[in-house]
C-alpha positions, -999 to 999 in steps of 0.1 A, spaced: 0 0 1 14 33 -10 23 57 17 -3 86 22 14 119 15 9 149 38 3 183 28 39 194 23 47 165 1 15 169 -20 25 207 -26 62 196 -31 49 170 -57 35 200 -78 68 220 -81 85 221 -113 123 228 -107 131 220 -142 112 251 -156 132 272 -133 165 256 -145 154 260 -181 147 297 -175 181 303 -160 199 283 -185 182 303 -216 191 335 -198 227 330 -188 253 343 -210 290 328 -210 315 352 -191 344 367 -212 378 358 -196 398 388 -182 434 382 -191 450 415 -182 446 451 -175 460 482 -158 444 514 -140 458 549 -147 444 583 -144 410 570 -134 409 547 -166 409 510 -168 425 494 -199 413 457 -201 425 429 -222 395 403 -229 394 366 -243 361 356 -262 344 326 -243 335 313 -280 360 319 -305 391 326 -282 397 360 -298 415 387 -276 410 424 -276 415 454 -255 389 481 -242 390 512 -224 366 523 -197 364 555 -174 360 535 -144 353 499 -129 314 504 -125 313 514 -164 332 481 -170 307 458 -150 276 477 -161 271 461 -195 276 429 -214 303 425 -239 302 416 -276 331 398 -292 345 421 -322 353 389 -341 324 364 -337 299 389 -326 286 369 -298 273 385 -265 289 377 -229 287 388 -196 312 409 -178 346 393 -176 360 371 -148 395 358 -143 405 321 -147 401 299 -116 435 296 -100 436 262 -84 406 243 -99 388 244 -133 354 255 -118 341 287 -106 309 294 -87 294 328 -99 264 348 -87 232 345 -108 235 370 -136 206 370 -162 205 386 -197 170 401 -204 178 411 -239 188 447 -230 211 446 -197 226 420 -173 211 418 -140 224 400 -108 201 382 -85 202 361 -54 170 345 -56 142 333 -81 106 331 -74 88 307 -98 50 313 -99 28 287 -116 -6 275 -120 -18 246 -99 -49 228 -87 -52 214 -51 -83 194 -41 -101 206 -71 -94 244 -62 -74 264 -88 -47 287 -74 -9 293 -77 21 274 -64 52 293 -54 87 282 -51 118 303 -42 152 291 -51 187 303 -37 203 300 -72 241 301 -83 259 290 -116 291 269 -118 312 275 -148 337 247 -159 369 261 -175 398 253 -196 412 285 -210 376 296 -215 343 287 -199 332 254 -215 300 246 -200 280 256 -168 256 240 -144 226 258 -126 223 248 -88 190 256 -71 184 253 -34 147 253 -25 141 280 3 104 282 6 73 270 -12 35 269 -10 2 269 -28 -23 297 -22 -58 302 -35 -90 319 -26 -94 294 2 -59 280 8 -29 294 23 -1 266 27 34 277 31 64 257 40 103 259 46 126 243 23 129 214 45 92 207 43 83 222 79 52 243 80 54 282 85 28 308 93 47 336 78 30 362 58 31 355 21 52 388 17 80 378 42 81 341 29 88 351 -7 101 387 -9 137 378 -8 165 404 -11 175 406 -49 148 383 -61 134 377 -97 99 366 -102 93 344 -130 56 336 -138 44 308 -163 18 315 -188 -5 294 -171 -2 312 -139 -10 346 -160 -41 327 -172 -53 318 -137 -46 352 -124 -81 364 -131 -96 340 -110 -76 352 -79 -95 379 -60 -63 396 -47 -48 399 -82 -75 423 -94 -59 454 -106 -23 437 -110 -12 431 -148 15 405 -137 34 389 -110 62 413 -111 75 432 -82 61 422 -46 30 444 -41 5 416 -49 22 395 -22 11 421 2 -22 422 -15 -27 385 -7 -19 391 32 -45 418 34 -70 397 15 -63 366 38 -63 388 70 -97 400 61 -110 365 52 -97 349 83 -113 377 105 -144 380 86 -165 357 107 -150 362 142 -120 385 151 -90 369 168 -88 372 207 -58 397 205 -78 422 184 -107 418 207 -88 426 239 -71 454 218 -106 468 211 -115 464 248 -84 484 260 -89 510 234 -125 515 243 -114 520 281 -87 546 272 -92 575 249 -60 574 227 -57 606 207 -43 603 170 -6 601 166 10 637 167 26 653 137 61 646 148 89 659 127 123 644 125 148 663 149 180 646 141 208 670 129 214 663 92 223 677 57 200 671 29 216 666 -5 204 665 -41 225 648 -69 224 676 -96 248 660 -124 275 634 -129 306 637 -149 307 606 -172 345 607 -175 355 613 -140 326 599 -121 322 631 -99 288 642 -88 277 678 -86 257 681 -55 234 707 -37 232 708 0 209 721 26 221 722 61 190 717 84 208 728 115 216 765 103 196 766 71 227 772 49 226 762 12 258 752 -7 271 730 -35 302 712 -42 318 683 -64 322 649 -47 335 617 -58 304 597 -48 267 611 -43 270 598 -6 303 614 2 306 631 38 304 668 36 308 696 60 286 727 63 307 761 55 284 779 76 281 761 111 307 736 105 289 704 113 301 672 93 279 643 82 310 623 92 307 631 130 280 655 142 251 649 118 240 625 90 237 627 52 202 625 36 199 617 -1 162 625 -11 144 609 19 151 595 55 133 576 81 135 580 120 121 556 147 102 578 171 87 574 204 61 598 220 51 603 257 18 618 268 -6 613 297 -41 598 293 -50 608 326 -30 617 361 -21 580 367 -20 566 333 10 569 307 10 564 271 41 555 250 36 555 213 61 544 187 65 542 151 82 554 120 83 591 105 93 591 67 106 623 54 108 631 18 126 663 4 116 679 -29 141 698 -52 138 729 -29 145 707 2 111 711 16 100 682 37 68 659 31 62 637 62 43 604 64 38 588 99 31 552 108 22 543 144 32 508 151 33 502 191 14 514 219 22 508 257 -7 521 280 10 520 314 -14 524 346 9 538 372 4 525 407 32 540 432 48 512 452 38 483 431 41 469 396 21 491 371 -4 473 347 9 474 312 -12 472 282 10 466 250 -6 469 216 9 462 182 -2 473 148 -7 444 125 -24 461 98 -10 468 62 -6 502 49 -35 525 58 -52 494 73 -46 497 111 -54 466 132 -44 468 168 -35 434 185 -30 432 224 2 412 232 13 398 268 51 395 263 62 431 254 97 419 262 100 393 236 126 396 210 100 399 184 90 432 197 126 448 202 117 479 185 143 506 192 135 543 193 161 570 183 140 601 190 117 608 219 92 635 221 73 645 255 39 661 251 24 681 279 34 684 313 39 647 322 36 651 361 40 614 367 76 614 350 88 644 370 104 624 399 113 591 381 148 597 365 132 585 331 143 613 311 181 609 321 179 572 317 165 575 281 191 604 273 220 581 284 207 552 263 202 572 232 235 589 235 258 566 250 267 548 216 279 568 186 265 538 166 232 527 178 219 558 198 185 540 204 166 526 232 142 496 230 106 500 241 110 472 265 139 489 283 114 521 288 88 501 299 110 478 325 124 512 339 91 526 348 79 493 363 110 490 385 110 528 393 76 525 405 82 497 427 115 510 439 115 548 440 153 548 450 159 542 412 154 578 406 183 588 428 205 562 412 198 572 377 204 609 385 236 603 405 251 584 374 245 546 382 228 543 347 246 514 331 248 494 363 209 501 368 204 490 333 222 457 340 204 451 373 170 455 356 180 432 326 192 405 352 161 408 373 138 406 341 156 378 326 167 357 356 146 370 385 177 374 405 195 403 422 228 412 403 246 437 424 220 463 437 199 461 468 168 481 455 148 476 485 172 499 506 163 537 512 198 552 508 223 552 479 252 539 500 232 509 512 219 500 476 253 499 462 271 486 491 298 515 493 303 545 517 295 580 502 334 587 500 339 557 476 307 565 456 321 600 447 355 583 437 336 557 418 316 582 398 345 603 387 351 577 361 329 552 341 300 533 355 297 495 349 286 464 369 320 449 368 339 480 381 313 485 409 319 450 420 356 455 420 351 487 442 327 466 467 353 439 468 382 462 478 361 480 502 351 446 520 389 436 522 400 469 536 372 496 547 400 523 548 411 518 510 420 550 496 412 567 461 450 567 450 452 531 460 422 520 437 434 543 409 467 525 408 452 491 408 428 501 380 459 516 360 480 483 362 450 460 357 453 444 392 420 424 399 402 426 433 405 386 434 444 388 432 444 414 459 422 391 480 446 361 474 475 381 488 456 393 518 444 359 526 480 346 529 492 377 549 471 404 565 481 440 553 463 471 542 457 477 504 479 508 506 507 488 519 501 463 491 502 489 464 533 505 479 552 472 478 540 464 441 551 498 430 585 494 446 588 460 427 576 476 396 603 503 398 632 486 412 626 449 397 610 460 363 583 435 373 547 444 360 522 445 390 496 423 374 523 394 372 542 405 402 512 400 426 508 363 412 544 356 421 541 375 456 510 352 463 529 321 455 558 332 475 538 340 507 520 308 505 553 288 500 569 308 529 540 298 551 544 260 542 581 260 550 572 281 584 591 314 576 581 341 599 560 363 580 554 388 608 591 401 598 584 428 572 617 416 554 602 383 549 569 395 541 582 422 515 614 407 503 638 432 486 640 408 456 608 392 450 619 370 421 649 355 440 630 350 473 601 336 455 625 308 436 641 301 469 608 294 490 593 275 461 625 251 459 622 245 496 586 238 493 592 211 469 610 192 495 581 188 518 558 170 493 546 136 508 530 107 491 496 112 509 493 146 494 500 131 459 467 110 465 448 140 470 464 158 442 458 130 417 421 129 428 416 168 424 435 170 391 413 141 380 382 159 390 390 192 372 405 176 343 370 164 333 362 200 333 388 217 311 406 190 292 403 196 254 421 182 222 423 190 185 448 179 158 473 204 167 470 211 205 455 194 237 450 206 272 454 180 299 457 179 336 489 168 354 489 130 363 507 135 397 529 158 417 561 147 401 548 155 366 540 190 381 575 194 394 590 184 361 567 209 342 583 235 364 618 224 360 617 219 323 600 253 316 620 269 342 592 284 361 573 280 396 544 256 389 560 228 408 550 248 440 514 249 432 506 214 445 492 227 478 469 251 462 456 223 437 449 200 466 430 226 486 410 234 455 422 271 453 434 266 418 438 242 390 468 238 366 465 223 332 494 215 306 491 228 271 509 202 247 514 199 209 492 168 201 522 153 181 545 159 212 521 149 241 550 145 268 570 175 259 560 207 280 551 236 262 527 260 280 513 261 315 479 273 323 464 282 357 426 287 360 406 302 389 377 278 394 355 300 414 348 324 384 364 303 356 390 328 343 426 322 332 449 337 360 481 332 341 494 313 309 534 308 311 559 290 287 596 285 292 610 311 316 577 326 323 573 340 287 538 346 274 523 338 239 538 354 210 510 366 189 528 369 157 545 334 157 517 315 176 486 324 159 474 289 158 477 283 196 458 316 202 431 304 180 430 270 197 427 287 230 400 309 220 380 279 207 388 261 241 378 292 260 343 293 241 337 255 244 346 253 281 332 286 291 364 300 305 375 336 303 410 340 287 412 373 307 439 389 280 461 358 284 458 350 247 
C-alpha cells in the first residue's frame, strides 16, 4: 500500500524545478575571460578573451563601474557575453552569482521566485517556489560549460480558500506571504498558466502581472480580512476593549529632529564619475554646492561647520526615523507610542512627512507596586490599522528601538522618576546605535514604580549598572549587584559615600562596581589613590584578596610594595602580585616568619620566590599526592580539550607538576598545595604530536572560570605573531569550556 502523502509532500510534488532551471539556462551568458589590464588616471585598460572563438581584444573604460555595467560583444564572432571574470587559480570550476540577460541588460539576482498555476483538492490557485540560485562554470582557457544549482528555500500553494506555506525542508510556516517570498534581490518568473489563472484570484485584481512584490502584500491583506470576517482573533478583541477603556488621541505630527544635511544629486561627470551636489544644512539653514567623488560622500557645512561624518548625517532625497512619543491619558496613566516617521525632500528641500504608528504601551501607574501594562501592536497593512494586544512585550519579536523621543504636555507622573535621564543616556551612550528599545523603557518605569530609589541612582550616574540590574532581574528573576529595597544610595550599592564619589569620577559599569565593593570589603580604609593605581595596572580584586588571605596587610601597603617592585625590579604588578601570592604561600608552608617585614616584603621578590618554592618542593609527601591526583582528575574532566594540533590535559601526579616547572623554568611545581586545597587548577598545554613535551602551563581560577596566568619557558607569554594557531586554539577552548581568557591570549 502506497504511503499517504502529507500536505507538504503533496504541494512539493507539484513543483517544477526544471522550468526554473530552463529559464536560468536560457538567460545565462557565458562570461568573457579577463586576461589582463591596468588602471591609470581614473581609466581602466582591459584585455579580454572571447568565451566562444578565443579572440583577444582590448577595451578602455572610464572606471570600474562602467566596465561591470554592460555586457560584452566579441568584435570577431559578434557573440554576446557577461562581464569578464578571471580564470580559476587552483581548480577548473568557478561559482558565480546569478547573472541573467533580459535582452537589454545583465542583472544580478540572489533568489528566483517561480509562480505557476496549480490545482489543490479541485481548487485552482498558484504554486510558489523560491530558490537560492548559483551558476557553476567549468573552465579550460575559456568557460566550456555551466551547471545551474538551485536550493529550495520556501514553497507553498495559495488560492481563494487555501494558504499553505512551507520552509525548504518541508516544515510548515505561518509567515505572511510577503515575508516568505520577498527575498533580497529576487527575480519573479511567472508561467503562462499562472498569468491565465490570475483573473480567478481575487487579490490579483488590478495587477497586470506577478512582477514586483506588492501583490504578495495584497494576498496578506485579503487573507487577513478573510480569516477575521467571521470572528476576530482574541488579541484584536482585547485590543478593542483596551482602546474603548482609554481614549487614545491621534498620533501627533512629529517631525525628525536629528541633525542632518540634505543633498540632491544635480549631475554626474561621465568621464571622472564625480557628482555635482546641492546641499541644505537643516541645522543652520545654509545652502551650498560642491563636487564629490560619490553622491553619498561626507560633507561639512561651510556656515556652522557640522560634518556628516561626525555630528550629523547625510540624507539623499528621503530619510526615516524611529520615534517614540510620551503623553498622559490621565493623572495616573502613561501612554508611550512608537513608530516610523518618513520624510521626503523635494528639489527645494521642503519636507513631506508620512507617519506610521506601530506600537502602543498604556501604563497604569500604581506607586509602590508593579504598574499594569497594556501592550498593543499594529498588525495592519498600509492604511489598514489593526491593533492586537500582546502579553510578552519583552519578547525579542518586539525589540523595537527608538532613536528620537518626544514628550507632550507636562507629564507630571514622570517628573520624579529619572526616566528622562535614563533615556538620554541610552540614546547618546553609543555613537553607532543611539537608540533605546521600548521594553527597556517599560521595565524602567515598572521597577522605578516599585523602587523609588532608582530615580536617585539614575540621577547620580549609576545608569549602566542600573540597566544591567534591571535586565538581570527581568531575565533571571535574581538580584545582580544592587539592593533596591534600601532607602539610601550607599546601602543600595554597598559603598560608603566617599567611595561613591570616587567611583562616579570615572565610567560606570557592573564589573567596576563589584571591584570597588570587593576592595572595600577587604579594606574599609582603602584610599582613592590605591584604587586608581590598581585600575591603572589591571590588578584584579581577586588577586588582592589572594595576597591578603596569605598575609594580612592594608591595600595601601600592598600597592606601595608592588610599586616598589615595579620600579626597582621591572616586574609588572599584574604578574608580580601572582608571584608574591605564591611566595607568601610557599613561605607559610616552610614556616617562614611572615611577621618580619623583611620576609613579608622581600627586597628581591623573584629571588626569594624561587628560593621559597624550591624549599617547598622538599616537603611534598605521598599522601598529598593521592589527594593531588584525585583533584586533578576531577577538574581535568571539566577543562581537558584536544584537537589535531594541540591538547589541554591535567597533571597526572605531583612529580609531573614538578617536572613541568623544572623543564619550563618556572614555579608551577610549587602549586601542589593550592591544587590539593581546591584553590586553583593547573593544566598543561601540549602539541598533540608531542604529548609528553612541556609547552605552555595554564592556571585557572575555578570560582569564576577565568585564566589567571599562561606561561611558557622562563615565564614568557604567548607570541601573537608566531603562535597564531595556539591563540586560535585557546579561544576555541575558552568558548567550548566557558572559561574567560582574561587577556592571556
